[in-house]
C-alpha positions in Angstrom: 0.0 0.0 0.0 1.5 3.4 -1.0 2.3 5.4 2.1 0.4 8.5 0.8 -2.9 6.7 1.2 -2.5 6.7 5.0 -3.0 10.5 5.0 -5.7 10.7 2.3 -9.4 10.6 3.1 -10.6 7.1 2.2 -13.5 4.7 2.6 -12.7 1.1 3.4 -14.2 -2.1 2.1 -13.0 -5.4 3.7 -13.6 -9.0 2.6 -12.8 -11.8 0.3 -13.5 -10.8 -3.3 -16.6 -12.9 -3.9 -20.2 -12.2 -4.9 -21.8 -12.3 -1.4 -19.5 -9.5 -0.2 -21.3 -7.3 -2.8 -18.3 -5.0 -3.8 -20.0 -4.3 -7.2 -22.8 -2.4 -5.4 -20.2 -0.7 -3.2 -18.3 0.5 -6.3 -21.6 1.8 -7.8 -22.4 3.6 -4.5 -18.9 5.1 -4.4 -19.3 6.4 -7.9 -22.5 8.3 -6.8 -20.8 9.5 -3.6 -17.6 10.5 -5.4 -19.4 13.2 -7.5 -19.8 15.3 -4.4 -16.5 14.1 -2.7 -13.8 13.9 -5.4 -11.0 14.0 -2.7 -12.1 10.7 -1.2 -10.8 7.3 -2.3 -12.1 3.8 -1.9 -9.7 1.1 -0.7 -10.8 -2.6 -0.8 -8.7 -5.0 1.2 -9.3 -8.7 0.7 -7.9 -11.8 -0.9 -9.1 -13.2 -4.2 -12.2 -15.3 -3.9 -14.3 -16.8 -6.7 -16.4 -15.5 -9.6 -15.6 -11.8 -9.1 -14.2 -9.4 -11.6 -14.5 -5.7 -11.2 -14.6 -3.1 -13.9 -13.7 0.2 -12.3 -14.2 3.4 -14.2 -10.8 5.0 -14.8 -11.9 8.3 -13.2 -12.6 6.8 -9.8 -9.9 6.5 -7.2 -10.5 2.9 -6.2 -7.7 0.5 -5.3 -7.8 -3.2 -4.6 -5.1 -3.9 -2.0 -5.4 -7.7 -2.0 -5.0 -9.6 1.2 -4.0 -7.3 4.1 -2.0 -8.7 7.0 -3.4 -7.9 10.5 -1.1 -4.9 11.2 -2.0 -3.3 7.8 -5.7 -3.9 8.3 -5.5 -2.3 11.7 -3.9 0.8 10.2 -6.6 0.9 7.5 -9.4 0.7 10.1 -7.8 3.4 12.2 -7.3 5.8 9.3 -10.5 5.2 7.3 -13.3 7.7 7.4 -15.7 4.7 7.4 -15.9 1.0 6.8 -18.6 0.1 4.3 -19.7 -3.5 4.6 -22.5 -4.2 2.1 -22.4 -8.0 2.4 -25.5 -9.9 1.2 -25.0 -12.6 3.8 -22.7 -13.1 6.8 -22.5 -15.9 9.4 -21.2 -13.3 11.9 -19.4 -10.4 10.3 -16.0 -9.7 11.9 -14.9 -6.6 9.9 -17.7 -4.3 11.3 -16.8 -5.4 14.8 -13.0 -4.9 14.2 -13.7 -1.5 12.7 -15.8 -0.4 15.7 -13.1 -1.6 18.1 -10.6 0.6 16.4 -12.7 3.7 16.1 -13.9 3.5 12.6 -17.6 4.3 12.0 -19.5 1.6 10.1 -22.0 1.5 7.3 -23.3 -2.0 6.9 -26.0 -4.3 5.5 -29.3 -4.6 7.4 -29.3 -8.4 6.5 -28.2 -11.6 8.1 -26.4 -11.5 11.4 -25.1 -7.9 10.9 -27.9 -6.0 12.7 -27.3 -8.2 15.8 -23.5 -7.7 15.6 -23.6 -3.9 15.2 -26.7 -3.1 17.2 -27.5 0.6 16.9 -23.8 1.5 16.4 -23.7 1.7 12.6 -25.7 3.1 9.8 -27.7 0.2 8.3 -28.4 0.0 4.6 -30.1 -2.2 2.1 -27.1 -3.9 0.5 -28.8 -4.0 -2.9 -29.4 -0.2 -3.0 -26.3 1.7 -4.2 -28.1 5.1 -3.8 -29.0 4.2 -0.1 -25.3 3.3 0.5 -24.1 6.6 -1.0 -26.7 8.6 1.0 -25.5 6.9 4.2 -21.9 7.9 3.4 -23.1 11.4 2.6 -24.8 11.6 6.0 -21.7 10.3 7.8 -19.4 12.7 6.0 -21.7 15.6 6.6 -22.3 15.2 10.3 -19.3 15.2 12.6 -21.6 14.7 15.7 -23.0 11.5 14.1 -19.5 10.2 13.3 -18.4 10.8 16.8 -21.5 9.2 18.2 -21.0 6.1 16.1 -17.3 5.8 17.1 -18.2 6.1 20.8 -21.0 3.6 20.6 -19.0 1.3 18.4 -16.2 1.1 21.0 -18.6 0.2 23.7 -20.4 -2.4 21.4 -17.1 -4.1 20.4 -16.3 -4.6 24.1 -19.4 -6.8 24.4 -17.7 -9.4 22.2 -14.7 -11.3 23.2 -13.3 -14.8 22.8 -13.4 -15.3 26.6 -17.0 -14.3 26.8 -17.8 -16.7 23.8 -16.0 -19.5 25.6 -17.9 -18.9 28.8 -21.3 -18.9 27.0 -20.3 -22.1 25.2 -19.4 -23.8 28.5 -22.8 -22.7 30.0 -24.5 -24.2 27.0 -22.7 -27.5 27.3 -23.5 -27.6 31.1 -27.2 -26.9 30.3 -27.3 -29.7 27.7 -25.5 -32.2 30.0 -27.9 -31.6 32.9 
């Protein structure tokens, strides 16, 4: 990743490049958003998956970074203006939780497990509606109080999830089943 990107304003997308991650709609939404915010870039971090090819208009500042090691991903979350996670389906959805833990406001799908993961700490969108995604970004970029609120609430929400807590809940479940 070029070092200059760390100081630019950018929106982040994270996930394996595959259809369910819905990056095609994110690119379409970014194209709409970029008309009013030409100084903002879109960075997409994620390894190659299956059945995904992206045609990015040459005039749009979009970069596919490929797989990002943990330390790079952490830096991206901490410097992004927002994580946009328009996934069509998630079993859990770690990127929104990671982003919230690192102070990055989140715009994510209102489908699957994601509403349960983010609670009221993210802007929820219909992942099939590029205009709605662009409007959520516009709202986030135009309202510093909202951005600060989402960051604060996101930190608190992320603390509710931990491997230790998950293990304790699993042990309780096993005990209940064995009784």
